[in-house]
N, CA, C and O of each residue as an XYZ file, in Angstrom:
312
protein
N     -40.057      8.919    -30.743
C     -40.911      9.043    -29.574
C     -41.376      7.672    -29.083
O     -41.543      7.469    -27.880
N     -41.581      6.743    -29.995
C     -42.036      5.408    -29.606
C     -40.976      4.663    -28.796
O     -41.300      3.791    -27.989
N     -39.716      5.011    -29.015
C     -38.644      4.332    -28.285
C     -38.704      4.635    -26.790
O     -38.237      3.830    -25.984
N     -39.264      5.767    -26.409
C     -39.398      6.106    -24.989
C     -40.293      5.123    -24.251
O     -40.101      4.887    -23.059
N     -41.271      4.547    -24.946
C     -42.143      3.549    -24.325
C     -41.365      2.285    -23.955
O     -41.785      1.520    -23.086
N     -40.257      2.078    -24.606
C     -39.397      0.939    -24.299
C     -38.294      1.328    -23.307
O     -38.013      0.579    -22.371
N     -37.673      2.485    -23.505
C     -36.517      2.871    -22.692
C     -36.883      3.243    -21.254
O     -36.115      2.946    -20.339
N     -38.003      3.869    -21.036
C     -38.385      4.268    -19.679
C     -38.645      3.052    -18.787
O     -38.114      3.014    -17.678
N     -39.428      2.061    -19.206
C     -39.586      0.877    -18.344
C     -38.275      0.112    -18.122
O     -38.021     -0.388    -17.026
N     -37.448      0.024    -19.165
C     -36.160     -0.655    -18.999
C     -35.287      0.084    -17.989
O     -34.644     -0.550    -17.152
N     -35.255      1.401    -18.055
C     -34.448      2.168    -17.109
C     -34.990      2.065    -15.684
O     -34.210      2.043    -14.732
N     -36.307      2.002    -15.522
C     -36.884      1.844    -14.187
C     -36.548      0.472    -13.605
O     -36.268      0.357    -12.412
N     -36.574     -0.549    -14.427
C     -36.180     -1.887    -13.968
C     -34.706     -1.895    -13.586
O     -34.328     -2.482    -12.572
N     -33.877     -1.248    -14.394
C     -32.446     -1.161    -14.127
C     -32.176     -0.452    -12.799
O     -31.342     -0.911    -12.019
N     -32.855      0.638    -12.534
C     -32.699      1.369    -11.275
C     -33.173      0.515    -10.096
O     -32.549      0.528     -9.035
N     -34.258     -0.218    -10.271
C     -34.756     -1.078     -9.196
C     -33.768     -2.189     -8.871
O     -33.581     -2.523     -7.701
N     -33.131     -2.767     -9.887
C     -32.132     -3.819     -9.661
C     -30.916     -3.241     -8.931
O     -30.404     -3.861     -7.999
N     -30.458     -2.075     -9.342
C     -29.314     -1.440     -8.676
C     -29.652     -1.126     -7.226
O     -28.822     -1.342     -6.342
N     -30.844     -0.624     -6.966
C     -31.256     -0.315     -5.589
C     -31.312     -1.589     -4.749
O     -30.887     -1.585     -3.594
N     -31.825     -2.667     -5.311
C     -31.888     -3.941     -4.577
C     -30.490     -4.453     -4.247
O     -30.254     -4.918     -3.132
N     -29.557     -4.375     -5.199
C     -28.181     -4.825     -4.959
C     -27.525     -3.981     -3.872
O     -26.823     -4.517     -3.015
N     -27.744     -2.677     -3.897
C     -27.176     -1.806     -2.876
C     -27.744     -2.119     -1.494
O     -26.989     -2.212     -0.526
N     -29.043     -2.281     -1.390
C     -29.669     -2.592     -0.101
C     -29.189     -3.949      0.410
O     -28.925     -4.100      1.603
N     -29.074     -4.926     -0.468
C     -28.553     -6.240     -0.078
C     -27.121     -6.128      0.453
O     -26.782     -6.749      1.460
N     -26.289     -5.341     -0.218
C     -24.897     -5.221      0.222
C     -24.795     -4.523      1.574
O     -23.937     -4.879      2.383
N     -25.644     -3.546      1.835
C     -25.629     -2.868      3.137
C     -26.094     -3.822      4.233
O     -25.495     -3.864      5.308
N     -27.151     -4.587      3.975
C     -27.668     -5.521      4.982
C     -26.705     -6.669      5.258
O     -26.684     -7.205      6.366
N     -25.908     -7.052      4.264
C     -24.982     -8.165      4.469
C     -23.666     -7.724      5.098
O     -22.789     -8.555      5.333
N     -23.512     -6.429      5.375
C     -22.343     -5.954      6.099
C     -21.141     -5.610      5.246
O     -20.019     -5.593      5.752
N     -21.338     -5.338      3.982
C     -20.218     -5.028      3.105
C     -19.561     -3.697      3.449
O     -18.384     -3.506      3.143
N     -20.272     -2.787      4.063
C     -19.745     -1.459      4.346
C     -19.542     -1.220      5.841
O     -19.435     -0.069      6.263
N     -19.488     -2.276      6.650
C     -19.371     -2.114      8.093
C     -18.036     -1.499      8.520
O     -18.015     -0.546      9.299
N     -16.939     -2.032      8.021
C     -15.620     -1.568      8.450
C     -14.784     -1.264      7.216
O     -14.142     -2.154      6.658
N     -14.793     -0.011      6.794
C     -14.072      0.360      5.589
C     -12.585      0.624      5.848
O     -11.767      0.451      4.945
N     -12.221      1.043      7.073
C     -10.840      1.399      7.352
C     -10.047      0.285      8.018
O      -8.819      0.289      7.944
N     -10.699     -0.652      8.656
C     -10.006     -1.702      9.393
C      -9.047     -2.532      8.567
O      -7.892     -2.687      8.964
N      -9.472     -3.076      7.430
C      -8.539     -3.881      6.636
C      -7.331     -3.082      6.142
O      -6.234     -3.629      6.037
N      -7.519     -1.812      5.840
C      -6.396     -0.994      5.382
C      -5.391     -0.766      6.513
O      -4.185     -0.730      6.270
N      -5.880     -0.612      7.749
C      -4.977     -0.407      8.880
C      -4.305     -1.704      9.309
O      -3.190     -1.673      9.830
N      -4.954     -2.835      9.102
C      -4.358     -4.121      9.483
C      -3.087     -4.403      8.701
O      -2.168     -5.037      9.219
N      -3.024     -3.945      7.475
C      -1.834     -4.162      6.657
C      -0.638     -3.450      7.274
O       0.482     -3.959      7.230
N      -0.872     -2.284      7.843
C       0.223     -1.481      8.380
C       0.629     -1.879      9.788
O       1.727     -1.541     10.230
N      -0.237     -2.593     10.501
C       0.068     -2.970     11.878
C       1.111     -4.076     11.920
O       1.080     -5.008     11.117
N       2.039     -3.959     12.874
C       3.071     -4.974     13.058
C       2.505     -6.053     13.963
O       2.000     -5.757     15.045
N       2.585     -7.303     13.526
C       2.052     -8.412     14.307
C       3.227     -9.213     14.852
O       3.895     -9.917     14.095
N       3.487     -9.118     16.137
C       4.614     -9.795     16.751
C       4.329    -11.254     17.071
O       5.233    -11.960     17.517
N       3.115    -11.730     16.861
C       2.786    -13.100     17.223
C       3.253    -14.115     16.176
O       3.135    -15.321     16.397
N       3.773    -13.655     15.061
C       4.253    -14.575     14.027
C       5.618    -15.102     14.436
O       6.522    -14.333     14.761
N       5.758    -16.430     14.416
C       6.994    -17.068     14.831
C       7.895    -17.316     13.624
O       7.405    -17.433     12.501
N       9.207    -17.399     13.847
C      10.106    -17.761     12.746
C       9.777    -19.153     12.219
O       9.229    -19.978     12.951
N      10.101    -19.417     10.978
C       9.746    -20.678     10.328
C      10.392    -21.876     11.014
O       9.789    -22.948     11.068
N      11.602    -21.719     11.538
C      12.280    -22.850     12.181
C      11.535    -23.320     13.424
O      11.418    -24.524     13.655
N      11.032    -22.391     14.222
C      10.286    -22.765     15.429
C       8.919    -23.335     15.062
O       8.422    -24.240     15.732
N       8.324    -22.819     14.021
C       6.995    -23.281     13.619
C       7.060    -24.704     13.077
O       6.101    -25.459     13.232
N       8.166    -25.085     12.448
C       8.294    -26.441     11.910
C       8.342    -27.485     13.017
O       7.951    -28.630     12.789
N       8.807    -27.127     14.201
C       8.953    -28.073     15.306
C       7.633    -28.344     16.015
O       7.520    -29.324     16.752
N       6.640    -27.495     15.806
C       5.382    -27.618     16.536
C       4.393    -28.493     15.785
O       4.579    -28.829     14.616
N       3.347    -28.843     16.494
C       2.231    -29.592     15.937
C       1.542    -28.721     14.868
O       1.372    -27.524     15.100
N       1.143    -29.264     13.719
C       0.497    -28.447     12.673
C      -0.758    -27.717     13.154
O      -1.049    -26.618     12.681
N      -1.506    -28.313     14.090
C      -2.693    -27.623     14.609
C      -2.306    -26.377     15.381
O      -3.005    -25.366     15.320
N      -1.208    -26.437     16.103
C      -0.755    -25.274     16.856
C      -0.207    -24.200     15.929
O      -0.330    -23.011     16.223
N       0.388    -24.593     14.831
C       0.954    -23.630     13.895
C      -0.151    -22.733     13.341
O       0.032    -21.521     13.232
N      -1.276    -23.312     12.997
C      -2.362    -22.528     12.416
C      -2.897    -21.488     13.383
O      -3.275    -20.395     12.961
N      -2.939    -21.801     14.662
C      -3.507    -20.852     15.606
C      -2.489    -19.827     16.077
O      -2.873    -18.736     16.498
N      -1.206    -20.145     16.018
C      -0.218    -19.226     16.564
C       0.458    -18.366     15.503
O       0.869    -17.248     15.811
N       0.587    -18.829     14.298
C       1.302    -18.053     13.290
C       0.382    -17.198     12.444
O       0.838    -16.241     11.818
N      -0.903    -17.518     12.411
C      -1.837    -16.760     11.585
C      -2.483    -15.679     12.438
O      -3.017    -15.977     13.506
N      -2.443    -14.417     11.982
C      -3.128    -13.370     12.744
C      -4.639    -13.588     12.727
O      -5.194    -14.088     11.748
N      -5.286    -13.214     13.805
C      -6.732    -13.385     13.882
C      -7.430    -12.345     13.029
O      -6.988    -11.201     12.930
N      -8.530    -12.761     12.414
C      -9.348    -11.817     11.670
C     -10.283    -11.109     12.648
O     -10.401    -11.504     13.808
N     -10.937    -10.074     12.169
C     -11.850     -9.319     13.037
C     -12.995    -10.201     13.536
O     -13.418    -10.067     14.684
N     -13.495    -11.088     12.699
C     -14.603    -11.945     13.129
C     -14.143    -12.919     14.213
O     -14.908    -13.235     15.123
N     -12.899    -13.397     14.123
C     -12.391    -14.295     15.155
C     -12.148    -13.553     16.465
O     -12.355    -14.111     17.543
N     -11.709    -12.297     16.376
C     -11.520    -11.492     17.581
C     -12.851    -11.261     18.288
O     -12.931    -11.302     19.516
N     -13.895    -11.016     17.494
C     -15.224    -10.772     18.076
C     -15.780    -12.017     18.723
O     -16.503    -11.913     19.714
N     -15.464    -13.215     18.192
C     -15.958    -14.455     18.779
C     -15.271    -14.738     20.089
O     -15.871    -15.352     20.971
N     -14.022    -14.309     20.251
C     -13.296    -14.544     21.506
C     -13.863    -13.725     22.652
O     -13.765    -14.130     23.810
N     -14.453    -12.581     22.344
C     -14.974    -11.692     23.396
C     -16.285    -12.123     23.855
O     -16.870    -11.491     24.735
């Protein structure tokens, strides 16, 4: 019975830490778009150039033209 005096406060602290981590993750946007990354894998991106053409271009241009935009970059363009 004496062990309950130790286990109950420890379990309450544990629950409070889990609740804080969950609230932090929701506020930081971890659960905003659950399906988008999974669908991006399946989408065909025609903007990727063949390696031979990409080698002829300036390296700065290669990064912007061969890499697909992320969702955050798409939102900044709008």
